[in-house]
N, C-alpha and C positions, 0 to 999 in steps of 0.2 A: 452387524444388526439391523435387523429389521426397522421402518420405522415403530411402526407400536411396540416393540419392545422396549426403542424411549423412549416412550410417553407411557408407559407401565415405569419405567423405571424413574421418570419427574415425580409424577403421582405416586409411586411409594415415599421416596424424600417431603413428597408434601406432608403426606401422613405424618408422616414422621417430624415433622417443619409442627404440625395441627397439633402433632400428641405434646408439643413441647421436647420431644426428645434430644432438638439438634436449634443452633440458632437459625435467625434471618440471612447472616451471612450462609453460613454453611448450606444453607441451601440454595443460594443464588450461586455458588462458587460449585455443587455439585452440577446442577440445572445448566451450567454456562463450560461446564466441564463434556455434559453428552453433547449439548448440540455443536461441539468443536470436536465433536469426535465425526457426531452426522454431516455435520460442512467438509469435513478432509473428507470422509468417504465420502461423498456425493461430489466434489472437485479432482477428484481422482478416477481412471478410469485402468483396468487391469488388463494387460498386454497376452495375447492368447499364449505366443509364443516361449516367451520365457515367465509370465508369472508377475513382471514386478509394477509397481504404480508407474503410471505418466501421467504428468500434469496435463493441463489442455491450456496451463496461462503463467505468463513468469511470474517467478516468484516476487512477494515485496517488494523486496531492498533492491533487487535485479530492476525490477521497473521503477523505485524511486532513483538510482544511479542514474538509468537509462535513460531518464526524463529532462536529465541537465545538459546531454550532451550535444550537441546539435542540434536541425532539426527533425534528421531522420532519427536518431536518439527518442525524441519524443513522440512522437509519430509509432515507432515498434512499443515502447512503451506504455501509449497514449488504448493503442489497439488490439497488442497482444498482451500485456497487462494485466494485473490487479488495480481495476479502475477503482472499484469502492473503498479499498485500503490507503490506498497512493493518492485519493484526491491532493492531498495539499502539497507536495513532492511533483504532480503533474501541472499543478496551478501556478508553480513558482517556476519552473522548467519555461513553463508555454511563456511567462511572463519576461524571465532569463532570453529566450527566442527572439521573444519582438524588439526588446529592448536593444535585441542582438543587431538587429536591422541598423541601428545610428551607424553603424562602421562603417555603412553606405555612402555615410554624406559626408563631403568634401573639408577640409579643417579641423573639424571633431570624429573625424572616423575610426584614427590610432587613439586617440583617448575610448573610444566608446569599446575599441574590439580590446583591448588591455583591463578596461573595467567589466567584461562583459567575461573572458578568462580567468581573473581574480573571483565575481562573481559564480564565476560556472565548480570552479576547485572548493569555494565554502558549498555548496550544494550537494557536491560528490560527498563531501565531508561526513555536513548533518544529514543526508541521505543514507549514503553506510553504517553511522553509527546509529541510528534509527532514532536522528534528532527532528523533532518540527521546528524549525527556529528559521522565522521569515529572513530573508537575504536584507542587508544593508540595502534600504535607498529605495527599492523596487518591491521589496519583498511583502507589501504591504495590499498591492491589487489584486483582486480577486477578480477571476474572470473563470477558471470552471465551476 
């Protein structure tokens, strides 16, 4: 669908709303669906050879999970992932990775390593379940 037809479709639903034929909630739901269709079409480009859609970003779930898996995973998630939709888990992953630097401190390093592993597992479980639940102890810190 081209952009003009999306605008026309939204106008048609707005007219129905103004005439009292649909509710505000129905209008908002229809508008959201039209805009999401347009957003999905803009995110994908077609492969000339096979015709299948190729996304230019990692999916939100993959981005969320990767953000917790070491610095390499965080950097891949940050630069190749869907930053707009995944900012919560990216922030949590950054804080966790910074906290993991404590594992280099003598004496408390082994405790920090164990804590990081537990927090990483909790973060991955939350990310794969699409839950935005802050990590214990460090989850309230906002850096991004």
